[in-house]
N, CA, C and O of each residue as an XYZ file, in Angstrom:
540
protein
N     207.921    211.779    234.961
C     208.090    213.170    235.388
C     208.716    213.160    236.746
O     208.244    212.466    237.647
N     209.834    213.962    236.922
C     210.645    213.874    238.083
C     210.518    215.166    238.865
O     210.942    216.186    238.322
N     209.984    215.247    240.076
C     209.914    216.389    240.819
C     211.063    216.543    241.783
O     211.543    215.565    242.357
N     211.536    217.871    241.975
C     212.653    218.120    242.779
C     212.325    218.326    244.211
O     213.218    218.308    245.058
N     211.052    218.525    244.523
C     210.599    218.777    245.933
C     209.649    217.719    246.337
O     209.865    217.070    247.360
N     208.499    217.481    245.519
C     207.512    216.626    245.890
C     208.011    215.223    246.224
O     208.763    214.586    245.486
N     207.562    214.811    247.329
C     207.992    213.434    247.843
C     209.325    213.333    248.422
O     209.792    212.245    248.757
N     209.999    214.519    248.561
C     211.380    214.569    249.075
C     211.414    215.451    250.197
O     210.618    216.387    250.276
N     212.381    215.194    251.178
C     212.612    216.100    252.193
C     213.305    217.481    251.739
O     214.361    217.412    251.111
N     212.830    218.531    251.993
C     213.484    219.728    251.594
C     213.355    220.623    252.799
O     212.301    220.904    253.371
N     214.606    221.046    253.119
C     214.799    221.829    254.364
C     215.089    223.408    254.167
O     215.485    224.133    255.080
N     214.842    223.824    252.879
C     215.188    225.143    252.578
C     214.293    225.733    251.567
O     213.805    224.980    250.724
N     214.014    227.014    251.553
C     213.162    227.602    250.634
C     213.747    227.479    249.132
O     214.950    227.332    248.920
N     212.854    227.548    248.200
C     213.370    227.486    246.782
C     212.535    228.538    245.968
O     211.370    228.802    246.264
N     213.137    229.058    245.035
C     212.363    229.955    244.125
C     211.868    229.309    242.773
O     211.212    229.966    241.964
N     212.189    228.086    242.583
C     211.717    227.390    241.409
C     210.344    226.813    241.589
O     210.142    226.064    242.546
N     209.387    227.102    240.745
C     208.086    226.499    240.703
C     208.016    225.436    239.739
O     208.313    225.597    238.556
N     207.607    224.299    240.257
C     207.472    222.991    239.482
C     206.018    223.016    238.896
O     205.032    223.582    239.369
N     206.121    222.252    237.734
C     204.743    222.100    237.092
C     204.498    220.680    236.676
O     205.399    219.842    236.653
N     203.313    220.445    236.363
C     202.752    219.102    235.778
C     201.773    219.322    234.702
O     201.208    220.412    234.612
N     201.540    218.389    233.903
C     200.534    218.413    232.887
C     199.230    218.762    233.247
O     198.677    217.965    234.005
N     198.551    219.817    232.876
C     197.246    220.043    233.230
C     196.207    218.962    232.873
O     196.277    218.522    231.725
N     195.375    218.533    233.584
C     194.423    217.436    233.205
C     193.262    218.118    232.322
O     192.854    219.270    232.471
N     192.853    217.269    231.462
C     191.707    217.746    230.611
C     190.545    218.270    231.478
O     190.290    217.791    232.583
N     189.842    219.297    230.906
C     188.650    219.850    231.469
C     188.890    220.717    232.673
O     187.934    221.092    233.352
N     190.077    221.040    232.956
C     190.305    221.885    234.177
C     190.372    223.291    233.660
O     191.317    223.649    232.957
N     189.388    224.101    233.993
C     189.154    225.441    233.487
C     189.824    226.680    234.393
O     190.219    227.733    233.892
N     189.874    226.389    235.693
C     190.322    227.387    236.723
C     190.973    226.636    237.960
O     190.425    225.722    238.576
N     192.195    227.151    238.220
C     192.779    226.568    239.483
C     193.013    227.681    240.425
O     193.572    228.718    240.068
N     192.604    227.481    241.584
C     192.816    228.553    242.762
C     193.729    227.980    243.799
O     193.550    226.851    244.257
N     194.695    228.753    244.162
C     195.604    228.348    245.384
C     195.520    229.469    246.252
O     195.384    230.621    245.841
N     195.597    229.159    247.396
C     195.457    230.191    248.531
C     196.367    229.879    249.776
O     196.473    228.707    250.137
N     196.977    230.807    250.396
C     197.722    230.628    251.595
C     197.710    231.878    252.454
O     197.951    232.988    251.978
N     197.443    231.686    253.642
C     197.525    232.790    254.525
C     198.756    232.733    255.482
O     198.767    233.292    256.579
N     199.745    232.043    254.994
C     201.008    231.965    255.693
C     202.285    232.486    254.993
O     203.410    232.005    255.126
N     201.959    233.483    254.270
C     203.098    234.203    253.406
C     203.564    235.396    254.286
O     202.775    236.135    254.875
N     204.820    235.509    254.318
C     205.494    236.598    254.991
C     206.576    237.243    254.168
O     207.216    236.604    253.333
N     206.777    238.560    254.424
C     207.870    239.258    253.794
C     208.212    240.383    254.680
O     207.672    240.544    255.774
N     209.136    241.175    254.183
C     209.717    242.282    255.012
C     209.324    243.602    254.331
O     209.320    243.691    253.103
N     208.996    244.621    255.128
C     208.845    246.065    254.713
C     210.307    246.536    254.134
O     211.304    246.485    254.854
N     210.351    246.957    252.896
C     211.736    247.326    252.343
C     212.279    248.476    252.981
O     213.480    248.702    252.835
N     211.534    249.277    253.704
C     212.018    250.572    254.319
C     212.407    250.169    255.821
O     213.552    250.402    256.209
N     211.524    249.601    256.622
C     211.739    249.399    258.009
C     212.352    248.060    258.337
O     212.959    247.827    259.382
N     212.148    247.207    257.370
C     212.619    245.803    257.727
C     211.641    245.059    258.676
O     211.948    243.950    259.114
N     210.532    245.623    258.979
C     209.471    244.971    259.875
C     208.755    243.978    259.130
O     208.418    244.227    257.973
N     208.463    242.786    259.713
C     207.670    241.833    259.068
C     206.370    242.055    258.667
O     205.604    242.585    259.471
N     205.956    241.724    257.493
C     204.402    241.811    257.015
C     203.934    240.371    256.814
O     204.717    239.515    256.404
N     202.691    240.110    257.093
C     202.120    238.819    256.887
C     201.016    239.177    255.823
O     200.358    240.217    255.855
N     200.890    238.140    254.833
C     200.048    238.337    253.663
C     199.175    237.005    253.440
O     199.594    235.876    253.692
N     197.991    237.281    252.967
C     197.289    236.238    252.346
C     197.317    236.306    250.798
O     196.970    237.316    250.186
N     197.709    235.283    250.262
C     197.831    235.235    248.874
C     196.810    234.327    248.162
O     196.685    233.181    248.593
N     196.123    234.700    247.190
C     195.177    233.917    246.454
C     195.615    234.103    244.992
O     195.745    235.198    244.444
N     195.836    232.857    244.402
C     196.243    232.749    243.014
C     195.146    232.182    242.146
O     194.675    231.125    242.564
N     194.654    232.651    241.055
C     193.763    232.022    240.241
C     194.364    232.064    238.786
O     194.719    233.129    238.282
N     194.461    230.858    238.139
C     194.856    230.878    236.881
C     194.140    229.918    236.054
O     193.671    228.892    236.547
N     194.022    230.237    234.664
C     193.425    229.334    233.787
C     194.607    228.622    233.003
O     195.335    229.211    232.204
N     194.702    227.301    233.330
C     195.873    226.567    232.642
C     195.716    226.357    231.215
O     194.621    226.081    230.725
N     196.869    226.490    230.479
C     196.868    226.068    229.163
C     197.357    224.599    228.988
O     196.648    223.713    228.509
N     198.489    224.443    229.370
C     199.200    223.074    229.392
C     199.639    222.500    230.614
O     199.664    221.287    230.819
N     200.028    223.480    231.529
C     200.614    223.096    232.790
C     199.873    223.664    234.010
O     199.112    224.628    233.921
N     200.144    222.995    235.181
C     199.641    223.377    236.435
C     200.855    223.532    237.373
O     201.929    222.974    237.148
N     200.620    224.333    238.450
C     201.623    224.444    239.357
C     201.456    223.416    240.479
O     200.368    223.141    240.985
N     202.687    222.848    240.839
C     202.729    221.839    241.927
C     202.737    222.539    243.263
O     203.516    223.469    243.470
N     201.915    222.127    244.140
C     201.684    222.891    245.355
C     202.859    222.971    246.313
O     203.148    224.038    246.856
N     203.574    221.791    246.535
C     204.625    221.832    247.349
C     205.791    222.906    246.942
O     206.377    223.584    247.786
N     206.043    222.971    245.569
C     206.936    223.873    245.141
C     206.335    225.396    245.350
O     207.097    226.346    245.530
N     205.183    225.515    245.317
C     204.601    226.907    245.686
C     204.821    227.218    247.250
O     205.117    228.350    247.633
N     204.671    226.244    248.031
C     204.937    226.404    249.495
C     206.350    226.841    249.667
O     206.660    227.760    250.424
N     207.238    226.135    248.920
C     208.668    226.413    249.113
C     209.005    227.826    248.495
O     209.937    228.488    248.951
N     208.266    228.252    247.500
C     208.388    229.579    246.816
C     207.993    230.636    247.799
O     208.692    231.616    248.054
N     206.848    230.380    248.327
C     206.325    231.355    249.496
C     207.291    231.561    250.569
O     207.513    232.674    251.045
N     207.929    230.374    250.990
C     208.956    230.422    252.068
C     210.031    231.298    251.720
O     210.527    232.030    252.576
N     210.499    231.285    250.347
C     211.720    231.956    249.951
C     211.308    233.578    249.928
O     212.216    234.409    249.903
N     210.126    233.934    249.936
C     209.885    235.412    250.058
C     209.956    235.979    251.471
O     209.812    237.191    251.629
N     210.161    235.201    252.465
C     210.223    235.608    253.862
C     211.289    236.737    254.187
O     211.003    237.645    254.967
N     212.405    236.662    253.627
C     213.322    237.578    253.959
C     213.423    238.699    252.823
O     214.371    239.483    252.867
N     212.500    238.790    251.840
C     212.513    239.768    250.823
C     211.869    241.096    251.343
O     210.760    241.129    251.875
N     212.612    242.110    251.155
C     212.045    243.506    251.401
C     211.299    243.886    250.214
O     211.893    244.106    249.159
N     209.925    243.986    250.323
C     209.076    244.221    249.069
C     207.742    244.888    249.528
O     207.136    244.450    250.507
N     207.339    245.850    248.875
C     205.959    246.376    249.182
C     204.912    245.325    248.556
O     205.165    244.545    247.638
N     203.712    245.457    249.221
C     202.694    244.556    248.943
C     202.353    244.529    247.423
O     202.062    243.466    246.874
N     202.390    245.622    246.801
C     201.970    245.718    245.369
C     203.114    245.049    244.466
O     202.835    244.406    243.454
N     204.257    245.227    244.860
C     205.450    244.489    244.126
C     205.390    243.102    244.401
O     205.773    242.334    243.520
N     204.944    242.619    245.555
C     204.847    241.237    245.893
C     203.779    240.426    245.048
O     203.933    239.266    244.667
N     202.724    241.187    244.828
C     201.487    240.595    244.005
C     202.171    240.447    242.537
O     202.063    239.398    241.902
N     202.837    241.500    242.074
C     203.502    241.465    240.700
C     204.470    240.374    240.507
O     204.520    239.742    239.451
N     205.280    240.132    241.562
C     206.421    239.154    241.478
C     205.803    237.728    241.582
O     206.353    236.832    240.942
N     204.822    237.473    242.256
C     204.186    236.138    242.224
C     203.492    235.950    241.069
O     203.566    234.843    240.537
N     202.697    236.982    240.473
C     201.984    236.774    239.134
C     203.009    236.446    238.111
O     202.771    235.526    237.329
N     204.138    237.112    238.036
C     205.135    236.891    236.963
C     205.772    235.490    237.181
O     206.059    234.822    236.188
N     205.990    235.048    238.331
C     206.529    233.654    238.592
C     205.607    232.667    238.235
O     206.057    231.673    237.665
N     204.274    232.746    238.478
C     203.212    231.798    238.034
C     203.168    231.806    236.497
O     203.178    230.739    235.883
N     203.125    232.903    235.910
C     203.074    233.155    234.507
C     204.232    232.511    233.783
O     204.072    231.840    232.763
N     205.447    232.745    234.365
C     206.669    232.171    233.651
C     206.729    230.704    233.796
O     207.151    230.025    232.859
N     206.306    230.120    234.992
C     206.581    228.753    235.172
C     205.448    227.884    234.531
O     205.803    226.849    233.965
N     204.146    228.197    234.563
C     203.032    227.415    234.061
C     202.577    227.990    232.732
O     201.926    227.224    232.022
N     202.810    229.192    232.288
C     202.488    229.791    231.063
C     200.756    229.525    230.874
O     200.226    228.924    229.939
N     200.192    230.050    231.845
C     198.675    229.986    231.849
C     198.241    231.012    230.818
O     199.027    231.838    230.353
N     196.864    230.922    230.450
C     196.197    231.860    229.574
C     195.922    233.112    230.432
O     195.996    234.245    229.957
N     195.623    232.876    231.630
C     195.425    234.015    232.515
C     195.785    233.772    233.831
O     195.593    232.643    234.282
N     196.347    234.765    234.629
C     196.797    234.543    235.916
C     196.388    235.930    236.764
O     196.625    237.058    236.332
N     195.822    235.692    237.873
C     195.536    236.773    238.738
C     196.079    236.521    240.120
O     195.810    235.427    240.615
N     196.765    237.327    240.780
C     197.258    237.157    242.130
C     196.775    238.347    243.024
O     197.038    239.516    242.742
N     196.073    237.980    244.091
C     195.622    238.857    245.023
C     196.381    238.749    246.326
O     196.411    237.687    246.949
N     196.991    239.836    246.738
C     197.729    239.855    248.071
C     197.032    240.767    249.032
O     196.771    241.931    248.725
N     196.739    240.261    250.159
C     196.123    241.079    251.195
C     197.039    241.169    252.349
O     197.119    240.157    253.046
N     197.703    242.139    252.659
C     198.622    242.506    253.681
C     197.840    242.697    254.936
O     196.957    243.553    254.982
N     198.121    241.945    255.945
C     197.451    242.197    257.291
C     197.784    243.502    257.832
O     198.864    244.052    257.619
N     196.763    244.038    258.596
C     196.945    245.450    259.111
C     198.242    245.693    259.868
O     198.692    244.869    260.664
N     198.788    246.780    259.611
C     199.984    247.327    260.368
C     199.726    248.789    260.511
O     199.466    249.394    259.471
N     199.755    249.420    261.575
C     199.347    250.753    261.697
C     197.954    250.948    261.379
O     197.595    252.052    260.970
N     197.101    249.978    261.521
C     195.616    250.079    261.222
C     195.292    250.106    259.687
O     194.181    250.432    259.269
N     196.269    249.766    258.928
C     196.045    249.777    257.404
C     196.134    248.397    256.803
O     197.123    247.680    256.951
N     195.114    248.070    256.153
C     195.264    246.746    255.312
C     195.437    247.174    253.873
O     194.759    248.077    253.383
N     196.359    246.505    253.209
C     196.585    246.737    251.806
C     196.234    245.551    250.996
O     196.603    244.424    251.326
N     195.487    245.804    249.879
C     195.158    244.740    248.951
C     195.657    245.068    247.592
O     195.301    246.112    247.047
N     196.481    244.208    247.004
C     196.988    244.436    245.695
C     196.585    243.304    244.790
O     196.538    242.161    245.245
N     196.289    243.557    243.526
C     195.925    242.560    242.480
C     196.797    242.775    241.297
O     196.829    243.857    240.712
N     197.514    241.730    240.941
C     198.402    241.714    239.736
C     197.888    240.709    238.731
O     197.642    239.580    239.155
N     197.693    240.979    237.447
C     197.140    240.102    236.539
C     198.023    239.990    235.258
O     198.685    240.946    234.853
N     198.000    238.820    234.665
C     198.742    238.688    233.364
C     197.913    237.734    232.585
O     197.400    236.725    233.068
N     197.808    238.135    231.286
C     196.909    237.530    230.395
C     197.632    237.258    229.015
O     198.555    238.012    228.707
N     197.302    236.315    228.235
C     197.539    236.022    226.938
C     196.530    235.168    226.202
O     195.883    234.360    226.869
N     196.333    235.255    224.939
C     195.371    234.494    224.304
C     195.793    233.161    223.890
O     196.993    232.916    223.760
N     194.898    232.283    223.673
C     195.321    230.872    223.315
C     196.109    230.833    222.084
O     197.043    230.034    222.014
N     195.842    231.592    221.128
C     196.667    231.609    219.943
C     198.108    231.875    220.151
O     198.988    231.163    219.666
N     198.355    233.044    220.973
C     199.743    233.273    221.192
C     200.463    232.369    222.209
O     201.686    232.246    222.277
N     199.580    231.764    222.973
C     200.143    230.646    223.926
C     200.609    229.359    223.046
O     201.624    228.726    223.338
N     199.865    229.068    222.063
C     200.206    227.800    221.252
C     201.543    228.284    220.474
O     202.556    227.585    220.500
N     201.497    229.390    219.852
C     202.760    229.710    219.129
C     203.930    229.875    219.943
O     205.032    229.558    219.496
N     203.794    230.331    221.067
C     205.030    230.481    222.044
C     205.600    228.998    222.319
O     206.781    228.766    222.578
N     204.632    228.080    222.228
C     205.142    226.619    222.545
C     205.501    225.913    221.235
O     205.824    224.726    221.221
N     205.437    226.664    220.147
C     205.694    226.026    218.812
C     204.674    224.882    218.595
O     205.099    223.803    218.182
N     203.434    225.037    218.831
C     202.404    224.100    218.661
C     201.419    224.637    217.700
O     200.934    225.752    217.898
N     201.074    223.904    216.635
C     200.144    224.232    215.600
C     198.795    223.787    215.804
O     197.931    224.028    214.960
């Protein structure tokens, strides 16, 4: 297995999430970062978010350095908190093809308002296997 980011110097953000084979008996993976930033799509002001990802792996797990680089790539995106949660959930779902994925984004207060958005994606094990052409 060859990683593009892990173990290498990477000096720029990347949108590609890398994966590795899920170990046996892993039922739930939780990844969390309080260092995610984006921009308000209207004002261009910076927003700071805490992102918590929970997923039930089928065959693949997300490699954490690629996730850090992915978060870095969001820094200049103009996106509402709710859309950010959906974007991250879709990226995790597309890269690792988990059985279930939930992404919680908590945007730190601006103007006295904290926003929390949760985006979830789910598929059953049968459709997961058939999409991988596994019988």
